[in-house]
C-alpha positions in Angstrom: 48.5 42.6 -54.0 46.5 41.7 -57.1 43.9 44.2 -58.2 40.8 42.5 -59.7 38.7 44.4 -62.1 35.4 42.6 -61.6 32.5 43.3 -64.0 29.5 45.1 -62.6 26.7 42.7 -61.7 23.2 44.0 -62.4 20.9 44.2 -59.3 17.8 41.9 -59.6 14.5 43.7 -59.6 13.4 42.2 -56.2 16.6 43.4 -54.5 16.2 46.9 -56.0 12.6 47.0 -54.7 13.7 45.9 -51.2 16.4 48.6 -51.2 13.9 51.2 -52.4 11.5 50.3 -49.6 14.1 51.5 -47.1 14.2 55.0 -48.5 11.7 57.8 -47.9 9.4 58.5 -50.8 10.9 62.0 -51.4 14.4 60.6 -51.7 13.2 57.9 -54.2 11.4 60.5 -56.3 14.5 62.8 -56.2 16.7 59.9 -57.3 14.3 59.0 -60.2 14.1 62.6 -61.3 17.9 63.2 -61.2 18.7 59.9 -63.0 16.1 60.6 -65.7 17.4 64.2 -66.2 21.0 63.0 -66.3 20.1 60.5 -69.0 18.2 63.1 -71.0 21.1 65.5 -70.6 23.3 63.0 -72.5 20.8 63.0 -75.3 20.5 66.8 -75.7 23.6 67.5 -77.8 24.3 70.5 -80.1 23.6 74.1 -79.9 19.9 73.7 -80.5 19.4 72.1 -77.1 21.2 74.6 -74.9 18.0 75.8 -73.2 16.9 72.2 -72.6 20.3 71.4 -71.0 19.9 74.4 -68.7 16.5 73.1 -67.6 17.9 69.6 -67.1 20.8 70.9 -65.0 18.4 72.8 -62.8 16.3 69.6 -62.3 19.5 67.7 -61.4 20.6 70.3 -59.0 17.2 70.4 -57.2 17.1 66.6 -56.9 20.7 66.5 -55.7 19.9 68.9 -52.9 17.3 66.4 -51.5 19.7 63.4 -52.1 22.7 65.1 -50.5 20.6 66.1 -47.5 19.7 62.4 -47.0 23.1 60.8 -47.9 25.9 62.7 -49.8 26.9 59.4 -51.6 23.5 59.4 -53.5 24.3 62.5 -55.5 23.8 62.0 -59.2 26.7 63.1 -61.4 26.6 63.7 -65.2 29.0 61.7 -67.4 29.6 58.8 -65.1 32.1 60.7 -62.9 32.6 59.2 -59.5 
């Protein structure tokens, strides 16, 4: 069997809107919050930002509770881990 490493294809905006319309508003908000906090977490480097990272981790954990209750595969992970 040949394993193909296909490149990721970006999802067009219209498709993303259609997918988002199928989710409850609280799940969409939790996903937005978790994704934003995970991005900000990657920017907060160094010892000066330790407190900021702790706040961001708390935001991610709270959002992940909502996401996991809806669908465990929606949980946001930091660092691109799968």
